[in-house]
C-alpha positions in Angstrom: 124.2 104.7 97.1 120.6 105.8 97.5 119.3 106.2 101.0 115.8 106.0 102.6 114.8 109.5 101.7 116.0 109.2 98.1 114.2 105.9 97.8 111.0 107.4 99.2 111.1 110.3 96.7 111.7 107.9 93.9 108.7 105.7 95.0 106.5 108.9 95.1 107.6 109.7 91.6 106.4 106.3 90.3 103.0 107.0 91.8 102.6 109.9 89.4 102.7 107.8 86.2 99.7 108.4 84.0 100.3 105.1 82.1 101.8 101.8 83.1 105.5 101.3 82.3 106.5 98.4 80.0 106.1 95.0 81.6 107.9 92.6 79.3 111.7 92.3 79.4 111.9 93.1 75.7 109.9 96.3 76.0 111.9 97.3 79.1 115.2 96.7 77.4 114.1 98.7 74.4 113.1 101.6 76.6 116.4 101.6 78.5 118.3 101.3 75.2 116.4 104.2 73.7 117.0 106.4 76.7 120.7 105.4 76.5 120.7 106.5 72.9 121.4 103.0 71.7 124.4 102.3 74.0 123.8 98.8 75.1 127.0 98.9 77.3 125.5 101.7 79.4 122.3 99.7 79.8 124.3 96.6 80.8 126.2 98.7 83.4 122.9 100.0 84.8 121.4 96.5 85.1 124.6 94.8 86.3 124.7 92.3 83.4 126.9 91.9 80.4 126.4 93.8 77.2 125.8 90.5 75.4 122.9 89.7 77.8 121.2 93.0 76.8 121.7 92.2 73.1 120.2 88.8 73.6 117.0 90.2 75.1 116.8 92.8 72.4 117.2 90.1 69.7 114.4 88.1 71.4 116.8 85.2 72.2 116.1 85.5 75.9 112.6 86.2 77.4 112.6 85.2 81.0 115.1 87.1 83.2 116.2 85.8 86.6 114.9 87.5 89.7 117.8 89.9 90.1 117.6 91.2 86.5 113.8 91.3 86.7 114.1 93.6 89.8 116.8 95.7 88.1 114.8 96.2 85.0 111.7 97.3 87.0 113.8 99.7 89.1 115.6 101.3 86.1 112.5 101.5 84.0 110.8 103.4 86.8 113.6 105.9 86.9 113.2 106.8 83.2 109.5 106.3 82.6 107.5 109.5 81.9 110.2 112.0 82.9 108.0 115.0 81.9 105.1 113.9 84.1 107.5 113.5 87.0 109.3 116.8 86.4 106.0 118.7 86.1 104.7 117.4 89.5 108.1 118.0 91.2 108.0 121.6 89.9 104.5 122.0 91.1 105.4 120.6 94.5 108.3 123.0 94.7 106.3 126.1 93.7 102.6 125.6 94.8 101.5 122.3 96.5 104.5 121.1 98.6 104.8 117.5 99.7 103.4 115.3 102.3 105.7 113.2 104.5 104.6 110.2 106.5 107.2 108.7 108.8 107.9 106.7 111.8 111.3 107.8 113.1 113.2 108.7 116.2 113.3 112.4 116.8 115.8 113.9 119.1 115.9 117.6 120.3 118.2 120.3 121.4 116.1 122.3 123.6 116.3 124.7 126.6 117.2 123.2 130.1 114.3 121.8 131.9 112.5 120.3 128.8 112.6 116.8 127.6 115.1 116.2 124.9 115.3 112.4 124.9 114.9 110.9 121.5 111.8 108.9 121.0 109.9 107.2 118.2 107.1 109.2 116.7 104.7 108.6 113.9 104.1 111.8 112.0 102.3 112.9 108.9 103.4 116.4 108.0 102.7 118.6 105.0 105.9 120.4 104.0 105.2 123.7 102.2 106.7 124.5 98.8 109.8 126.2 100.1 110.8 123.1 102.1 109.8 120.8 99.3 111.9 122.7 96.8 114.9 122.6 99.1 114.6 118.8 99.5 113.9 118.1 95.8 116.7 120.3 94.6 119.2 118.6 97.0 118.1 115.2 95.7 118.6 116.4 92.1 122.1 117.6 93.0 123.0 114.2 94.4 123.0 115.0 98.1 123.8 112.3 100.5 121.2 110.6 102.7 122.5 112.5 105.7 122.1 115.8 103.9 118.5 114.9 102.8 117.8 113.8 106.3 119.0 117.1 107.7 116.9 119.1 105.2 113.8 116.9 106.1 114.4 117.4 109.8 114.6 121.1 109.4 111.3 121.2 107.4 109.6 119.0 110.1 111.1 121.2 112.8 109.8 124.4 111.3 106.4 123.2 110.3 105.4 120.6 112.9 107.4 121.3 116.1 107.8 125.1 115.9 104.5 125.7 114.0 106.1 128.3 111.7 107.7 130.2 114.6 104.7 130.3 116.9 106.1 127.9 119.5 109.2 126.1 120.7 111.7 128.8 119.8 115.2 127.5 119.9 114.2 123.9 119.4 116.4 121.9 117.0 115.2 118.6 115.7 117.4 115.6 114.7 115.9 112.8 112.6 117.4 109.3 113.2 116.4 105.7 113.0 113.8 106.0 110.2 111.5 102.9 110.5 109.6 104.0 107.3 109.2 107.1 105.2 106.6 107.8 102.5 106.3 110.8 100.4 103.3 112.0 98.4 102.9 114.7 95.9 99.5 116.3 96.6 97.3 117.4 93.6 
């Protein structure tokens, strides 16, 4: 099951599209069937409907999906639309541009005695350099859990924002919990 970080990375990928994805249910079904190499059963499984339902839309017998199917179609089409554009920008983020994270979350700390380590909500906008972006994107591609992605993101924020690349707060360890919202952007 996808988590908040995976969802944010998926949303950021949809902002990279150079053309609008198909809007009609017929065009969406055709695209999904094409990417599944004609396997309507696989498309049906992705959408949570029967194979016959997919076939009816492809034949033009149905044209107006219910809300749940409409949302599933939009979600699944966004995953497969313009894969080369998305891959190129992800590769660019992992090698040259990095990614920008905007979040409001609870950050907790493990720090030396005498300092405040109480978790508190913070709103941060942090640019993660390519090395951290690559680690996060690679973990997502390998199917990492939300907790693993959260740990990688916390480490990136720790090193870039809180420790300023080793110039301050030596020994500080950051934990990221209670994410209110998280947005990811792929800078140009």
